[in-house]
N, C-alpha and C positions, 0 to 999 in steps of 0.2 A: 786239491780234491783228495778224499780218501777212497782208497779201491773196496768197492763190496765184495762181500762174499758170494758163494754160490746160493741162487734161491732155491726153494723147496721145490721138489720134483712131485707131479701129482701122481706118478706111477707107483710110489708107496714110500713109506717111512718106516723107520725101525727106531724103536725106543731103546736108549742106552741104560743099562741096569747097573752099569760099574764102571769106575773110572777106566779110561783106556789105557793100554799098555804103552810106556814111553817110547817116543819115535826115535828112530836109529839116527846116529850121528850123520848130520848133514842134512836133516829135515827139520822144517820148521811150521809149527800149525798157526803162527802168526800170519793174519792175512790183513790187519788193519795197517796199512803202510801208506804213507803219504806221497802224493804223486804231482806233479805239477806239468802240465801239459801244455804245449804252445796253442794257440786259439786256432792254428791251422792244422791241426793233426786230424781231429774229428772230422771237418770238411775233407780233408784228403782222403780219409778212408771211405768216406761215403761215395765220394766222386769216382774211386777205383772199385767198389762193391768188393772189399776184400778186409781181411783183419791179420794180425800179425801177433805170432807166439813168440816168446822170449824163454829161454831157458836161464835158471839162476841156481848154480851149482851149490853155492857156500849156503845159500838160505834154503835150498831144497825146494824150489819152486818151479812151476811152468806157468808162464804168465800171459793172458789172454789180453789183447788190446783190441777193442772193436768200437763201432759207431752204432748205436741204435737209436733211432729218431733224431738223428743229429747231435745226440749228445754221447760223449766218450763212456765207455763202460769197460773196465778192469775186472780180473777175476784171476785169484791165486790158487793154484792146485799144487799138492804135496806130492813130489818125486824126489826119492833119496838121492842127492847129488845129481840132480837132472843136467845134462850135457848136450849131445847130439841129438837134433829133432829131423825127422823124414817124414814128408807126406808122399803118400801113393793115393791113387782115384778115391779110396773109401775107407784106408787104414792109415793111421798116424803111429810112427814108432818112436819112442822115448828111450834114449840110452842113459843108463843111471849107473848106481855104484856098482852093483853086482848083476845086472841083468838088463834085458831089454823089454820094455812093455809095449803092447800093441792094442790099440785103441781104435775099434770099428766105427765108423759113422752110419747112424741111424736117423735118417732124415724124417721118417714117419713119425717118430718120438720127439725130434723137435718139434714139430709144429703143436703138439699138445702140452709143452711146457710152459709152466707161468714165469713172467707175463706172456701171455699169448700174443705171437707175431713177433716176438723178439729173435728167436733163435730160428736160423736156418740150416743148422747141423748140429749133432748130437753125437759125440766123440764118447763110447763107453768101453772101460778097460776089460778087455776080453782074454788075453793072454799074456804070458810072460814067459822069456827064455834066460834061464840062468848061465851066466859065463863066468862069475867070478870077477874079482876086480882085475881087469885088464887095462884100467885107465881109458876106456873107450871116450874118443872124441867124437868127432863129426860122423854122421852116418848118412847113407845115399842108397835109394832102391835102384839096383840094377837088374831089368828084366824081370820084374817081380820078386827080387832076391834081396835082401838087405845086405850092405857092405857096410863096415866098421873100420875106421881109423883106430887101430888097436896100438896106442902108444907105448903101452908098457913092453910090449914084443917088437915095437919098431917096424909094424907090417899091416898090411889091409888085410882083413878076414872077413869070412861069412860066417852065420851061425851053423852049427851042427847038433842033429838030435842027441849023439851019442857023447860029443867031446865039448871042451870049453869053447872052442872055436875051429874054423878051418882055415889056415894060412892061405892067402890068395897072392900076395905080392910083397916084395920087401925092398928097399932101396939098394943099390948094386953095392955099396959102400958098407952097410950091415952084414956081416958075414955068417951070422946064425942067427936063430931065433931064441932069445932068453929074455927073462923078465927083467930087464935093467934100464927101460927106456932111453937106449944109446944115443937117440938124435931127435927127440920129442918130435917125432910125426905128428901132425895135428889137424891139417885141413885136406879136403877132397873136392876136386870139381870134375863133374861128368861133361863131356861132350858127345852128343848124339845117344844119349843114354848110357854110355861106357866110362869106366874110370880114366880119366886123361892127365890130370895134373895133381900134384900133391905138395904140401909145404913141410918142411921140418926147420928146426931152429938150429942146426949145424950138420955138417957131414962127418958126424963122430961114431965109432964104432967101438965105444967103451962103456961101462955103466955110468950112466949120468955125465957122460962126456960132453953134452951141449951146454952144460951150466957156466963153465969158465968164460966161453966166448959167446954167449947168447945174445949180445948186443949188435955183434957185427957178421955173424956167419951164417944167417939165415939163407934157406935155399928154396927154389920154387923147380919141383922136378917132374919131367914127363914120365909118365908110367910105362909107357911103351918103349922099352930100350934104356929106361933109367937116366936120360940125358939131363944134366942140370940145365935148366933154361935162365935162371937168374941166380946169380950169388949175391952177398954182402948186406943182405938184408938185416933188420933189426927185430926178431921174433915176427916172422909173416906168419900168416894165418887166414883161413876161409877164401881159398880161392873159389870164384865163380865164373863161370863162362856164359855169356850172354850176347846175342846178335853179333857174333863173330869177334867179339873181344874178352879178354881175360881181365878180370878184376879181382883185387887181393886187399887184404888190410896188413898194416905193420903195427903190430902191438906196441911195440917199445917207443914208436914216434907218435902214434895217434894218427897216422896217415891212412887216406883211402888211396889205392894206387893202381894204376892201369899198367899192366905188364906187355912188353914188346917181345914175344917169345922167340922171335927170330934174331932181334938185335940184343939180346939178354938186357934189357934195361927195363925200368919202370919210369913212370910218370906220375908226379903227385897230383892227385885230384881234390884234395881236400885235406885239411888238418883239423883234427876233431878234440874235443875236451875231454879226452878218456884214453883208457887202455882199451884198445878196440879189438874185438873178437865178435863173430858172427856178421854176416853179410847176405842180404838178399836182394836180388835185382829185378825191378819191374818196368820194363820200357826204359826210361830215361831217369828212373829215380833208384837210389842206393839206399836200402834200410841197414842201419849199422848199430850193432850194440856197443855201449860203452859201458866202461867199470871204473871204479875208484881201485886204488891200489891198498891192499889189506896190508896191515903192520907186519904180520906173519910172513908176507910173499917175500920170496928174494928175488927182486927187482931192482937192487942198488945198481946206479950208474946208469940205467937206461934213461934216454932223454925225455921219456914222459914222465917221470919221478921228479924233474927239477921244480916244478911248479905243482905239487900235492893239491893245493888249496883249489885248483882250477878244474879239477877233474871229477866228472859226473858219473852216474851211473842211470842207465836208461836205454834210450833209443834216440838216434839222429836220422832224418831222412835228407839225402843230400841230392840235389839236383847234378846228374853228371854231365849237363852241358855248360853248367857256371861254375860247379863247385861250391854252391852256396848251400846252406842248411835251411831247407823251406819248413821244417815241422821238426818237433821234438818232444819227448817225455823223459822228464827228470824224476827219479825215483829216490827215495830218502832210506835211511837206514831203517831195518837192519837188512834191506837188501843192498848189496855194495858191488855186485858184480853179475855180468850177463856173460854167458858162454855162445849161444846160437841165436840165430834169428830165422825164422821162418814164416814167410808169408804165404797166406790161404786165399790164393785167386778165388774170385767167385762167391765166397763166404763171407759173408759181412759180420756174421754174429755167431760164433759157436759155443755149444754148452759142451763141456768136459767134466767127465765123472772119472776120476782118476783111482789108483787104487787104495788112496785113503780120503775118500770122498767125505767121510765122517768127520775128518780134521778140518775140511775147507768151510764149514760153516754151511755145507748142503746136506743133502740126504740120499740114501742109495736109490738106485733106479735100476729095476728089475726089468728083463724082457723075455718073452716067451715065443716060441714058435707057434705059428698059426694052426688054429684048430683045424681038424680034419673030419 
């Protein structure tokens, strides 16, 4: 299938009188992308009454996967180096190259969009907080405040009105805050709404110190006290806590894992055809992001690189009880990598107007306060 662009909005259109400025590096206006979904994906989303967001940093897209009228609907939205995505009750946060964008849901507008009846949510870009390039990775809402995995400074942080960020926690083996990506901190899991576990590629305390041993020194860390829960992982990522269990992915091997936090071990639930990053759990289903290895990536020696032709980019849905892939979506170039996966429970088809909506084959949407 070919992914469609954004439909026109009845709320207003703007005529373009001159050529748009060039997009920043890491964004791409191309949305005509070949996608091959399994026949089971659309019925699965219909049954769940939910949709899925994927962030694609290299191509600069936030991808919506939804089902409307029983048919799969995809749309691509331009965000410069889209990385972590987090959903609050009515706000979507998207971490990008130099900033975090905030999109507010306006369900009253969703009902008015064409084609009528398709959309049950309408996320409109309403604010942006500039951070500079801190290599922000995963993000999560904690008591109404957005926490970021600040990979460049090897810490967890929050946003601040006056400063680039506010440091909140760092691994005990990292001795100081410095823009050196010392351990490649990358993933964050919440338990009872609070930061509980993080993943890092190595327990190193020097500039880019994680790179030489990236295939064997990954770890899962408990935030409170800084205890190392599991060692010896191959580029761990995306820890998620659900129904009393802690899941994560191992990018370097393509494995979906279940962690034994007391025994310091992991159990392999599935081996997937991709460099895996991004994980969302819904009941007994795991939604996992798949990526191909870019030629410019320094991934030499990782097990997942031994057979590069089998690697796919897209989404895999795994039954946690059996380890079998029950649905998937394969995305062709120019999209080669996925970073984050976010499930939108109870939202079957969202409309998104990002900061570059005119690039996404769509039209601006304006909203006004109620008349008094």
